[in-house]
C-alpha beads as a LAMMPS data file, in Angstrom:
LAMMPS data file: protein, C-alpha beads

453 atoms
452 bonds

1 atom types
1 bond types

-500.0 500.0 xlo xhi
-500.0 500.0 ylo yhi
-500.0 500.0 zlo zhi

Masses

1 110.0

Atoms # bond

1 1 1 36.590 -264.328 307.229
2 1 1 34.990 -264.678 303.792
3 1 1 34.578 -261.544 301.702
4 1 1 31.486 -261.129 299.503
5 1 1 31.271 -258.521 296.723
6 1 1 27.685 -257.297 296.198
7 1 1 27.061 -255.611 292.833
8 1 1 23.719 -253.790 292.515
9 1 1 22.747 -250.240 291.562
10 1 1 20.133 -250.055 294.337
11 1 1 21.525 -249.144 297.748
12 1 1 18.619 -250.714 299.654
13 1 1 19.166 -254.068 297.903
14 1 1 22.859 -254.011 298.768
15 1 1 22.054 -253.141 302.377
16 1 1 19.563 -256.017 302.640
17 1 1 22.215 -258.448 301.389
18 1 1 24.800 -257.047 303.796
19 1 1 22.453 -257.470 306.766
20 1 1 21.649 -261.063 305.787
21 1 1 25.246 -262.113 305.152
22 1 1 26.629 -260.414 308.255
23 1 1 24.570 -262.949 310.215
24 1 1 26.878 -265.736 309.023
25 1 1 30.070 -263.762 309.636
26 1 1 30.762 -262.616 306.069
27 1 1 32.534 -259.350 305.313
28 1 1 30.716 -257.508 302.507
29 1 1 31.967 -254.884 300.088
30 1 1 29.683 -253.077 297.648
31 1 1 29.752 -251.824 294.063
32 1 1 27.046 -249.930 292.176
33 1 1 27.920 -251.508 288.835
34 1 1 30.286 -253.759 286.837
35 1 1 32.941 -251.101 286.187
36 1 1 33.262 -250.229 289.884
37 1 1 33.316 -253.947 290.699
38 1 1 36.183 -254.676 288.284
39 1 1 38.178 -251.834 289.827
40 1 1 37.604 -253.283 293.311
41 1 1 38.689 -256.763 292.167
42 1 1 42.065 -255.367 291.133
43 1 1 42.643 -254.255 294.723
44 1 1 40.795 -256.784 296.863
45 1 1 40.538 -260.559 297.007
46 1 1 36.958 -261.805 297.357
47 1 1 35.490 -265.276 297.932
48 1 1 32.157 -264.837 296.172
49 1 1 30.213 -262.293 294.083
50 1 1 26.488 -261.502 294.254
51 1 1 25.678 -259.974 290.866
52 1 1 22.557 -258.121 289.772
53 1 1 21.869 -258.826 286.080
54 1 1 20.170 -255.529 285.149
55 1 1 21.491 -252.001 285.590
56 1 1 20.923 -248.879 283.511
57 1 1 20.745 -250.088 279.907
58 1 1 17.347 -251.743 280.324
59 1 1 15.404 -253.719 282.875
60 1 1 14.964 -257.221 281.503
61 1 1 17.697 -258.529 279.192
62 1 1 20.492 -259.026 281.746
63 1 1 22.949 -257.775 279.117
64 1 1 25.168 -255.870 281.548
65 1 1 25.361 -258.787 283.941
66 1 1 26.260 -261.179 281.133
67 1 1 28.935 -258.792 279.899
68 1 1 30.432 -258.661 283.405
69 1 1 30.564 -262.470 283.566
70 1 1 32.339 -262.516 280.203
71 1 1 34.865 -259.969 281.503
72 1 1 35.582 -262.163 284.529
73 1 1 36.157 -265.100 282.184
74 1 1 38.424 -263.048 279.916
75 1 1 40.533 -261.920 282.882
76 1 1 40.706 -265.486 284.302
77 1 1 39.066 -264.391 287.571
78 1 1 37.688 -267.701 288.805
79 1 1 35.455 -266.324 291.561
80 1 1 32.089 -268.038 292.163
81 1 1 29.229 -265.765 291.090
82 1 1 25.610 -265.984 292.255
83 1 1 23.388 -263.887 290.007
84 1 1 20.371 -261.895 291.228
85 1 1 17.435 -260.835 289.098
86 1 1 14.015 -259.388 289.777
87 1 1 12.736 -261.106 286.633
88 1 1 12.266 -264.844 286.709
89 1 1 13.874 -265.265 283.305
90 1 1 15.033 -268.804 282.658
91 1 1 16.899 -267.735 279.515
92 1 1 19.005 -265.149 281.379
93 1 1 19.768 -267.611 284.191
94 1 1 20.859 -270.261 281.677
95 1 1 23.098 -267.799 279.820
96 1 1 24.626 -266.695 283.131
97 1 1 25.363 -270.301 284.114
98 1 1 26.958 -270.918 280.715
99 1 1 29.300 -267.993 281.378
100 1 1 30.358 -269.417 284.742
101 1 1 27.730 -268.357 287.307
102 1 1 27.282 -271.047 289.962
103 1 1 23.689 -270.322 291.036
104 1 1 20.949 -267.656 290.969
105 1 1 18.458 -266.093 293.354
106 1 1 15.321 -264.090 292.556
107 1 1 14.653 -260.655 294.024
108 1 1 13.080 -260.111 296.456
109 1 1 14.837 -263.108 297.930
110 1 1 14.156 -265.269 300.940
111 1 1 17.034 -264.704 303.373
112 1 1 17.188 -268.372 304.292
113 1 1 17.635 -269.334 300.619
114 1 1 20.210 -266.599 300.012
115 1 1 22.260 -267.636 303.048
116 1 1 22.001 -271.314 302.101
117 1 1 23.268 -270.670 298.557
118 1 1 26.165 -268.525 299.780
119 1 1 27.203 -271.013 302.478
120 1 1 27.046 -273.900 300.023
121 1 1 29.266 -272.115 297.510
122 1 1 31.783 -270.989 300.141
123 1 1 31.988 -274.542 301.463
124 1 1 32.510 -275.917 297.943
125 1 1 35.226 -273.355 297.315
126 1 1 37.033 -274.388 300.517
127 1 1 36.758 -278.078 299.598
128 1 1 38.216 -277.372 296.144
129 1 1 41.045 -275.367 297.688
130 1 1 41.855 -278.107 300.236
131 1 1 41.765 -280.814 297.558
132 1 1 44.190 -278.821 295.420
133 1 1 46.472 -278.436 298.424
134 1 1 46.391 -282.162 299.160
135 1 1 47.051 -282.973 295.513
136 1 1 50.028 -280.640 295.361
137 1 1 51.547 -281.753 298.654
138 1 1 53.788 -284.783 299.027
139 1 1 53.792 -286.806 302.259
140 1 1 56.687 -285.974 304.509
141 1 1 58.645 -288.163 306.901
142 1 1 57.679 -287.205 310.451
143 1 1 60.299 -289.313 312.249
144 1 1 62.403 -287.668 314.938
145 1 1 66.142 -287.565 314.490
146 1 1 68.007 -290.592 315.760
147 1 1 71.175 -289.159 317.273
148 1 1 73.652 -289.920 320.065
149 1 1 76.788 -288.054 318.991
150 1 1 77.699 -284.763 320.726
151 1 1 77.680 -282.953 317.347
152 1 1 74.110 -283.976 316.545
153 1 1 72.845 -283.362 320.073
154 1 1 74.183 -279.783 319.860
155 1 1 72.660 -279.358 316.392
156 1 1 69.225 -280.558 317.485
157 1 1 69.306 -278.236 320.502
158 1 1 70.106 -275.327 318.160
159 1 1 67.338 -276.418 315.791
160 1 1 64.783 -276.459 318.617
161 1 1 65.783 -272.944 319.697
162 1 1 65.590 -271.671 316.132
163 1 1 62.208 -273.350 315.663
164 1 1 60.658 -271.087 318.291
165 1 1 61.156 -268.085 315.989
166 1 1 60.079 -267.306 312.434
167 1 1 63.668 -266.580 311.372
168 1 1 64.734 -267.959 307.986
169 1 1 66.972 -271.006 308.324
170 1 1 69.575 -272.375 305.916
171 1 1 70.487 -276.047 306.379
172 1 1 73.783 -277.166 304.855
173 1 1 75.372 -280.580 304.546
174 1 1 76.390 -283.305 302.134
175 1 1 73.851 -285.277 300.122
176 1 1 72.104 -287.923 302.185
177 1 1 72.718 -286.348 305.603
178 1 1 69.008 -285.694 306.217
179 1 1 68.485 -282.012 305.478
180 1 1 64.797 -282.436 304.646
181 1 1 64.255 -284.435 307.835
182 1 1 65.869 -281.664 309.898
183 1 1 63.609 -279.120 308.169
184 1 1 60.584 -281.181 309.174
185 1 1 61.999 -281.540 312.707
186 1 1 62.161 -277.735 312.946
187 1 1 58.591 -277.390 311.689
188 1 1 57.349 -279.958 314.232
189 1 1 58.926 -277.942 317.061
190 1 1 57.619 -274.571 315.868
191 1 1 54.429 -272.630 316.550
192 1 1 53.371 -273.554 312.991
193 1 1 53.421 -277.316 313.639
194 1 1 49.654 -277.661 313.151
195 1 1 49.854 -275.977 309.744
196 1 1 51.214 -277.373 306.465
197 1 1 54.828 -278.318 305.797
198 1 1 55.378 -277.959 302.043
199 1 1 58.575 -279.057 300.324
200 1 1 59.798 -278.091 296.859
201 1 1 63.011 -279.210 295.147
202 1 1 64.255 -276.063 293.404
203 1 1 66.723 -278.015 291.280
204 1 1 63.932 -280.130 289.790
205 1 1 61.893 -277.149 288.513
206 1 1 62.384 -276.064 284.915
207 1 1 63.147 -272.301 284.838
208 1 1 60.115 -271.662 282.625
209 1 1 57.819 -273.192 285.267
210 1 1 59.380 -271.526 288.295
211 1 1 56.754 -268.806 288.814
212 1 1 53.871 -271.205 288.187
213 1 1 55.274 -273.766 290.662
214 1 1 56.028 -271.272 293.416
215 1 1 53.276 -268.681 292.939
216 1 1 50.576 -270.585 290.997
217 1 1 48.716 -269.591 287.857
218 1 1 45.243 -268.887 286.586
219 1 1 43.630 -270.847 283.787
220 1 1 44.765 -269.400 280.467
221 1 1 47.749 -267.527 281.938
222 1 1 49.947 -269.270 279.332
223 1 1 49.542 -271.844 276.583
224 1 1 49.441 -274.987 278.730
225 1 1 47.567 -273.443 281.669
226 1 1 44.380 -275.474 281.226
227 1 1 43.233 -275.077 284.829
228 1 1 43.995 -273.000 287.903
229 1 1 47.042 -274.156 289.867
230 1 1 47.930 -273.317 293.443
231 1 1 51.528 -272.258 294.031
232 1 1 53.635 -273.582 296.879
233 1 1 53.560 -270.240 298.715
234 1 1 49.749 -270.321 298.778
235 1 1 49.613 -273.993 299.756
236 1 1 52.023 -273.366 302.649
237 1 1 50.146 -270.291 303.885
238 1 1 50.416 -270.179 307.675
239 1 1 52.951 -273.011 307.716
240 1 1 56.489 -273.800 306.573
241 1 1 57.912 -273.765 303.044
242 1 1 61.049 -275.879 302.563
243 1 1 63.172 -274.823 299.575
244 1 1 65.523 -277.741 298.933
245 1 1 68.645 -277.305 296.776
246 1 1 68.266 -273.515 296.846
247 1 1 71.742 -273.035 295.351
248 1 1 70.510 -274.435 292.016
249 1 1 68.085 -271.523 291.548
250 1 1 69.086 -269.799 288.268
251 1 1 70.512 -266.318 288.714
252 1 1 67.809 -264.705 286.572
253 1 1 65.113 -266.057 288.928
254 1 1 66.799 -265.162 292.199
255 1 1 65.438 -261.595 292.113
256 1 1 61.877 -262.961 292.021
257 1 1 62.565 -265.139 295.056
258 1 1 64.222 -262.235 296.871
259 1 1 61.248 -259.986 296.230
260 1 1 58.703 -262.345 297.790
261 1 1 60.970 -263.076 300.767
262 1 1 61.513 -259.364 301.427
263 1 1 57.978 -258.086 300.838
264 1 1 56.107 -261.270 301.814
265 1 1 53.880 -260.610 298.817
266 1 1 53.411 -262.278 295.435
267 1 1 51.072 -262.363 292.433
268 1 1 49.608 -265.474 290.850
269 1 1 50.447 -265.690 287.135
270 1 1 47.511 -264.318 285.177
271 1 1 46.186 -262.310 288.118
272 1 1 46.837 -258.719 289.145
273 1 1 45.864 -259.306 292.763
274 1 1 48.643 -259.244 295.360
275 1 1 48.599 -262.003 297.966
276 1 1 50.357 -262.276 301.301
277 1 1 53.044 -264.913 301.805
278 1 1 52.599 -265.874 305.451
279 1 1 55.165 -268.679 305.455
280 1 1 58.258 -269.636 307.399
281 1 1 61.179 -270.257 305.028
282 1 1 63.673 -273.089 305.504
283 1 1 66.196 -273.582 302.700
284 1 1 68.819 -276.280 302.192
285 1 1 71.859 -276.866 300.019
286 1 1 74.828 -279.183 299.655
287 1 1 76.757 -276.524 297.744
288 1 1 79.253 -273.954 298.953
289 1 1 77.121 -270.842 298.443
290 1 1 79.995 -268.559 299.450
291 1 1 81.918 -269.795 296.420
292 1 1 78.866 -269.281 294.195
293 1 1 78.567 -265.703 295.447
294 1 1 82.216 -264.983 294.624
295 1 1 81.685 -266.390 291.129
296 1 1 78.600 -264.231 290.605
297 1 1 76.242 -267.224 290.454
298 1 1 74.270 -266.475 293.623
299 1 1 73.028 -263.138 294.915
300 1 1 74.594 -262.031 298.176
301 1 1 71.407 -260.260 299.293
302 1 1 69.361 -263.436 298.744
303 1 1 71.926 -265.417 300.747
304 1 1 71.567 -263.002 303.668
305 1 1 67.786 -263.281 303.423
306 1 1 67.702 -267.096 303.675
307 1 1 70.374 -267.676 306.331
308 1 1 69.405 -265.651 309.369
309 1 1 70.316 -268.908 311.121
310 1 1 72.572 -271.514 309.506
311 1 1 72.573 -275.135 310.667
312 1 1 75.216 -277.544 309.342
313 1 1 74.656 -281.308 309.454
314 1 1 77.983 -283.159 309.768
315 1 1 78.533 -286.183 307.496
316 1 1 77.966 -289.605 308.993
317 1 1 81.693 -290.455 308.935
318 1 1 82.309 -287.621 311.430
319 1 1 79.782 -288.961 313.947
320 1 1 80.343 -292.719 314.239
321 1 1 78.419 -292.766 317.531
322 1 1 75.215 -292.395 315.488
323 1 1 75.836 -295.277 313.072
324 1 1 74.612 -298.177 315.217
325 1 1 71.626 -296.231 316.578
326 1 1 70.604 -295.265 313.039
327 1 1 71.232 -298.774 311.751
328 1 1 69.014 -300.309 314.442
329 1 1 66.276 -297.811 313.694
330 1 1 66.493 -298.455 309.932
331 1 1 66.556 -302.210 310.494
332 1 1 63.242 -301.969 312.364
333 1 1 61.703 -299.894 309.560
334 1 1 62.811 -302.197 306.743
335 1 1 62.018 -305.355 308.711
336 1 1 58.444 -304.177 309.095
337 1 1 58.279 -303.183 305.425
338 1 1 59.354 -306.647 304.250
339 1 1 57.720 -308.571 307.115
340 1 1 60.991 -309.941 308.472
341 1 1 60.442 -310.059 312.227
342 1 1 63.202 -310.642 314.767
343 1 1 66.167 -309.473 312.644
344 1 1 69.302 -308.356 314.529
345 1 1 72.881 -307.415 313.591
346 1 1 75.728 -309.769 314.401
347 1 1 78.741 -308.337 316.215
348 1 1 80.781 -308.549 312.993
349 1 1 78.064 -306.710 311.058
350 1 1 78.033 -303.898 313.625
351 1 1 81.821 -303.612 313.335
352 1 1 81.588 -303.494 309.537
353 1 1 78.967 -300.748 309.730
354 1 1 81.172 -298.562 311.924
355 1 1 84.297 -299.129 309.826
356 1 1 82.715 -298.034 306.547
357 1 1 83.067 -294.347 305.572
358 1 1 79.522 -293.886 304.172
359 1 1 80.155 -291.425 301.329
360 1 1 76.370 -291.414 300.699
361 1 1 75.659 -290.775 304.387
362 1 1 72.334 -291.833 305.938
363 1 1 70.715 -292.396 302.540
364 1 1 73.389 -294.958 301.631
365 1 1 73.106 -296.554 305.064
366 1 1 69.367 -297.002 304.574
367 1 1 69.832 -298.580 301.123
368 1 1 72.479 -300.922 302.504
369 1 1 70.298 -302.151 305.353
370 1 1 67.238 -302.522 303.142
371 1 1 69.261 -304.724 300.787
372 1 1 70.531 -306.799 303.724
373 1 1 66.996 -307.309 305.065
374 1 1 65.900 -308.622 301.686
375 1 1 68.925 -310.863 301.041
376 1 1 69.718 -312.300 304.494
377 1 1 69.019 -316.029 304.964
378 1 1 68.360 -316.009 308.723
379 1 1 67.382 -313.726 311.586
380 1 1 70.927 -312.473 312.130
381 1 1 72.299 -309.913 309.668
382 1 1 75.865 -311.016 308.959
383 1 1 78.740 -308.809 307.788
384 1 1 78.618 -310.503 304.394
385 1 1 74.947 -309.508 303.999
386 1 1 75.974 -305.847 304.018
387 1 1 78.186 -306.134 300.917
388 1 1 80.646 -303.630 302.405
389 1 1 84.398 -303.559 302.932
390 1 1 86.048 -301.443 305.645
391 1 1 88.028 -299.418 303.088
392 1 1 85.153 -298.797 300.636
393 1 1 84.992 -295.255 299.305
394 1 1 83.206 -293.562 296.446
395 1 1 86.317 -293.927 294.262
396 1 1 86.638 -297.704 294.694
397 1 1 83.419 -298.742 292.954
398 1 1 84.015 -301.513 290.426
399 1 1 82.254 -301.168 287.089
400 1 1 81.119 -304.108 284.991
401 1 1 82.614 -304.525 281.552
402 1 1 79.969 -302.923 279.308
403 1 1 80.062 -300.701 276.202
404 1 1 81.036 -297.106 276.964
405 1 1 77.671 -295.761 275.716
406 1 1 75.769 -298.038 278.084
407 1 1 78.076 -297.154 280.974
408 1 1 77.495 -293.430 280.386
409 1 1 73.742 -293.989 280.311
410 1 1 73.755 -295.964 283.567
411 1 1 76.020 -293.457 285.330
412 1 1 73.710 -290.565 284.394
413 1 1 70.657 -292.438 285.685
414 1 1 72.501 -293.426 288.864
415 1 1 73.666 -289.857 289.505
416 1 1 70.190 -288.399 288.979
417 1 1 68.715 -291.003 291.332
418 1 1 71.404 -290.289 293.935
419 1 1 70.515 -286.593 293.813
420 1 1 66.777 -287.280 294.176
421 1 1 65.907 -286.330 290.605
422 1 1 67.937 -283.097 290.617
423 1 1 69.351 -283.171 287.080
424 1 1 71.512 -280.071 287.504
425 1 1 73.139 -281.344 290.714
426 1 1 73.758 -284.722 289.069
427 1 1 75.410 -282.958 286.157
428 1 1 77.674 -280.983 288.501
429 1 1 78.727 -284.221 290.200
430 1 1 79.543 -285.808 286.828
431 1 1 81.410 -282.718 285.678
432 1 1 78.753 -281.804 283.098
433 1 1 77.194 -278.408 282.524
434 1 1 73.426 -277.994 282.593
435 1 1 73.171 -278.055 278.802
436 1 1 75.601 -280.990 278.530
437 1 1 73.683 -283.323 280.821
438 1 1 70.373 -282.498 279.132
439 1 1 71.981 -283.238 275.742
440 1 1 73.061 -286.644 277.019
441 1 1 69.606 -287.359 278.444
442 1 1 68.169 -286.604 275.011
443 1 1 70.944 -288.560 273.251
444 1 1 70.271 -291.720 275.282
445 1 1 66.495 -291.115 275.203
446 1 1 66.414 -291.544 278.958
447 1 1 63.045 -291.769 280.628
448 1 1 63.551 -290.408 284.135
449 1 1 60.580 -292.501 285.257
450 1 1 63.099 -295.362 285.176
451 1 1 64.416 -293.979 288.451
452 1 1 61.364 -295.379 290.228
453 1 1 62.154 -298.933 289.104

Bonds

1 1 1 2
2 1 2 3
3 1 3 4
4 1 4 5
5 1 5 6
6 1 6 7
7 1 7 8
8 1 8 9
9 1 9 10
10 1 10 11
11 1 11 12
12 1 12 13
13 1 13 14
14 1 14 15
15 1 15 16
16 1 16 17
17 1 17 18
18 1 18 19
19 1 19 20
20 1 20 21
21 1 21 22
22 1 22 23
23 1 23 24
24 1 24 25
25 1 25 26
26 1 26 27
27 1 27 28
28 1 28 29
29 1 29 30
30 1 30 31
31 1 31 32
32 1 32 33
33 1 33 34
34 1 34 35
35 1 35 36
36 1 36 37
37 1 37 38
38 1 38 39
39 1 39 40
40 1 40 41
41 1 41 42
42 1 42 43
43 1 43 44
44 1 44 45
45 1 45 46
46 1 46 47
47 1 47 48
48 1 48 49
49 1 49 50
50 1 50 51
51 1 51 52
52 1 52 53
53 1 53 54
54 1 54 55
55 1 55 56
56 1 56 57
57 1 57 58
58 1 58 59
59 1 59 60
60 1 60 61
61 1 61 62
62 1 62 63
63 1 63 64
64 1 64 65
65 1 65 66
66 1 66 67
67 1 67 68
68 1 68 69
69 1 69 70
70 1 70 71
71 1 71 72
72 1 72 73
73 1 73 74
74 1 74 75
75 1 75 76
76 1 76 77
77 1 77 78
78 1 78 79
79 1 79 80
80 1 80 81
81 1 81 82
82 1 82 83
83 1 83 84
84 1 84 85
85 1 85 86
86 1 86 87
87 1 87 88
88 1 88 89
89 1 89 90
90 1 90 91
91 1 91 92
92 1 92 93
93 1 93 94
94 1 94 95
95 1 95 96
96 1 96 97
97 1 97 98
98 1 98 99
99 1 99 100
100 1 100 101
101 1 101 102
102 1 102 103
103 1 103 104
104 1 104 105
105 1 105 106
106 1 106 107
107 1 107 108
108 1 108 109
109 1 109 110
110 1 110 111
111 1 111 112
112 1 112 113
113 1 113 114
114 1 114 115
115 1 115 116
116 1 116 117
117 1 117 118
118 1 118 119
119 1 119 120
120 1 120 121
121 1 121 122
122 1 122 123
123 1 123 124
124 1 124 125
125 1 125 126
126 1 126 127
127 1 127 128
128 1 128 129
129 1 129 130
130 1 130 131
131 1 131 132
132 1 132 133
133 1 133 134
134 1 134 135
135 1 135 136
136 1 136 137
137 1 137 138
138 1 138 139
139 1 139 140
140 1 140 141
141 1 141 142
142 1 142 143
143 1 143 144
144 1 144 145
145 1 145 146
146 1 146 147
147 1 147 148
148 1 148 149
149 1 149 150
150 1 150 151
151 1 151 152
152 1 152 153
153 1 153 154
154 1 154 155
155 1 155 156
156 1 156 157
157 1 157 158
158 1 158 159
159 1 159 160
160 1 160 161
161 1 161 162
162 1 162 163
163 1 163 164
164 1 164 165
165 1 165 166
166 1 166 167
167 1 167 168
168 1 168 169
169 1 169 170
170 1 170 171
171 1 171 172
172 1 172 173
173 1 173 174
174 1 174 175
175 1 175 176
176 1 176 177
177 1 177 178
178 1 178 179
179 1 179 180
180 1 180 181
181 1 181 182
182 1 182 183
183 1 183 184
184 1 184 185
185 1 185 186
186 1 186 187
187 1 187 188
188 1 188 189
189 1 189 190
190 1 190 191
191 1 191 192
192 1 192 193
193 1 193 194
194 1 194 195
195 1 195 196
196 1 196 197
197 1 197 198
198 1 198 199
199 1 199 200
200 1 200 201
201 1 201 202
202 1 202 203
203 1 203 204
204 1 204 205
205 1 205 206
206 1 206 207
207 1 207 208
208 1 208 209
209 1 209 210
210 1 210 211
211 1 211 212
212 1 212 213
213 1 213 214
214 1 214 215
215 1 215 216
216 1 216 217
217 1 217 218
218 1 218 219
219 1 219 220
220 1 220 221
221 1 221 222
222 1 222 223
223 1 223 224
224 1 224 225
225 1 225 226
226 1 226 227
227 1 227 228
228 1 228 229
229 1 229 230
230 1 230 231
231 1 231 232
232 1 232 233
233 1 233 234
234 1 234 235
235 1 235 236
236 1 236 237
237 1 237 238
238 1 238 239
239 1 239 240
240 1 240 241
241 1 241 242
242 1 242 243
243 1 243 244
244 1 244 245
245 1 245 246
246 1 246 247
247 1 247 248
248 1 248 249
249 1 249 250
250 1 250 251
251 1 251 252
252 1 252 253
253 1 253 254
254 1 254 255
255 1 255 256
256 1 256 257
257 1 257 258
258 1 258 259
259 1 259 260
260 1 260 261
261 1 261 262
262 1 262 263
263 1 263 264
264 1 264 265
265 1 265 266
266 1 266 267
267 1 267 268
268 1 268 269
269 1 269 270
270 1 270 271
271 1 271 272
272 1 272 273
273 1 273 274
274 1 274 275
275 1 275 276
276 1 276 277
277 1 277 278
278 1 278 279
279 1 279 280
280 1 280 281
281 1 281 282
282 1 282 283
283 1 283 284
284 1 284 285
285 1 285 286
286 1 286 287
287 1 287 288
288 1 288 289
289 1 289 290
290 1 290 291
291 1 291 292
292 1 292 293
293 1 293 294
294 1 294 295
295 1 295 296
296 1 296 297
297 1 297 298
298 1 298 299
299 1 299 300
300 1 300 301
301 1 301 302
302 1 302 303
303 1 303 304
304 1 304 305
305 1 305 306
306 1 306 307
307 1 307 308
308 1 308 309
309 1 309 310
310 1 310 311
311 1 311 312
312 1 312 313
313 1 313 314
314 1 314 315
315 1 315 316
316 1 316 317
317 1 317 318
318 1 318 319
319 1 319 320
320 1 320 321
321 1 321 322
322 1 322 323
323 1 323 324
324 1 324 325
325 1 325 326
326 1 326 327
327 1 327 328
328 1 328 329
329 1 329 330
330 1 330 331
331 1 331 332
332 1 332 333
333 1 333 334
334 1 334 335
335 1 335 336
336 1 336 337
337 1 337 338
338 1 338 339
339 1 339 340
340 1 340 341
341 1 341 342
342 1 342 343
343 1 343 344
344 1 344 345
345 1 345 346
346 1 346 347
347 1 347 348
348 1 348 349
349 1 349 350
350 1 350 351
351 1 351 352
352 1 352 353
353 1 353 354
354 1 354 355
355 1 355 356
356 1 356 357
357 1 357 358
358 1 358 359
359 1 359 360
360 1 360 361
361 1 361 362
362 1 362 363
363 1 363 364
364 1 364 365
365 1 365 366
366 1 366 367
367 1 367 368
368 1 368 369
369 1 369 370
370 1 370 371
371 1 371 372
372 1 372 373
373 1 373 374
374 1 374 375
375 1 375 376
376 1 376 377
377 1 377 378
378 1 378 379
379 1 379 380
380 1 380 381
381 1 381 382
382 1 382 383
383 1 383 384
384 1 384 385
385 1 385 386
386 1 386 387
387 1 387 388
388 1 388 389
389 1 389 390
390 1 390 391
391 1 391 392
392 1 392 393
393 1 393 394
394 1 394 395
395 1 395 396
396 1 396 397
397 1 397 398
398 1 398 399
399 1 399 400
400 1 400 401
401 1 401 402
402 1 402 403
403 1 403 404
404 1 404 405
405 1 405 406
406 1 406 407
407 1 407 408
408 1 408 409
409 1 409 410
410 1 410 411
411 1 411 412
412 1 412 413
413 1 413 414
414 1 414 415
415 1 415 416
416 1 416 417
417 1 417 418
418 1 418 419
419 1 419 420
420 1 420 421
421 1 421 422
422 1 422 423
423 1 423 424
424 1 424 425
425 1 425 426
426 1 426 427
427 1 427 428
428 1 428 429
429 1 429 430
430 1 430 431
431 1 431 432
432 1 432 433
433 1 433 434
434 1 434 435
435 1 435 436
436 1 436 437
437 1 437 438
438 1 438 439
439 1 439 440
440 1 440 441
441 1 441 442
442 1 442 443
443 1 443 444
444 1 444 445
445 1 445 446
446 1 446 447
447 1 447 448
448 1 448 449
449 1 449 450
450 1 450 451
451 1 451 452
452 1 452 453
């Protein structure tokens, strides 16, 4: 239900507006003047303001109304305002519009016009909100899990049971095992499936932008805040929020995350209004959080908050029964992508797929099959098309003979790509601290956009 704040010093005018707007299902709150209205705005979230322009100072200038609009602007309260005036003053209306008012209505008003203006502005506000949500959201893979192994069948059964509740879930597993896909699987089997599924990679957020990314900000809240931004908690309202790589959250920011998870409340940067966080939390990590807790790098109370239920995805090498089923599924996807109809695996190729250890798990399997689809000469994928050997492991990769500086540069780019843009996780894999890997990125003048090439 939309909430309208009516600001007028005449009780009968406020009552007339309430009666008119109740007809279209609006909830109205009233204030006798600007000061009372500002106090209400600190406690209540409203969708639109109806503002009288003249109060007690005089009857024609609109000075008090203009001052109120300026105060809204100063406090970065971006609420649509429709001004009301008993004097058909074009100058006052123009000044009000310059200060951010969206429309005006003359008193005594025609109820049909008043209702039309309010409905139009509420609709525009909803469109703007939805567009911001769509802009901030990234498309998610909605495929079901392809699984035949007993381990995965048990895991999916557990995931479906957990999905029926709103309990927080922690998904663990190696890189490339499909943690984000399992999170989406849980969302699709939950009561929130018709609401938004919003994903955020914690490791890819700069600490200075954490609050803005998660909770949003108002225009002017900080130097570069040139427009309002919706946070992920607000975008996911009513749905599921997936916090990937939760173990990379800096210790100094973990208390902020704990607070919103415990209270289910948060404030947008630059706003004093408290909002509700009606979201279902699913977190994921490839790290051993227990070890991080012992080392003082992760809060124990936050760990308990995010893992009411813990689901572990086994690596692909521990469930060979799934390899051929996954490979066939991925072959169909990549064949369609590259318009290569009728492709099948030879018997030798299937044997090679099952003999390989897949240190990169399903992600590596997908890359391997995509490459084979592109490079194969006929409709049968041969073992040689896979470019694999039965004993291949992560430690047996052969490097070309290149200068050490170039090799370091390529390894950093490769590691960051492997960890889906998570610089900190890539640094951990390479044995580099957070500051060390950023120094090397600066040293080599790496443009992380290269990862898309």
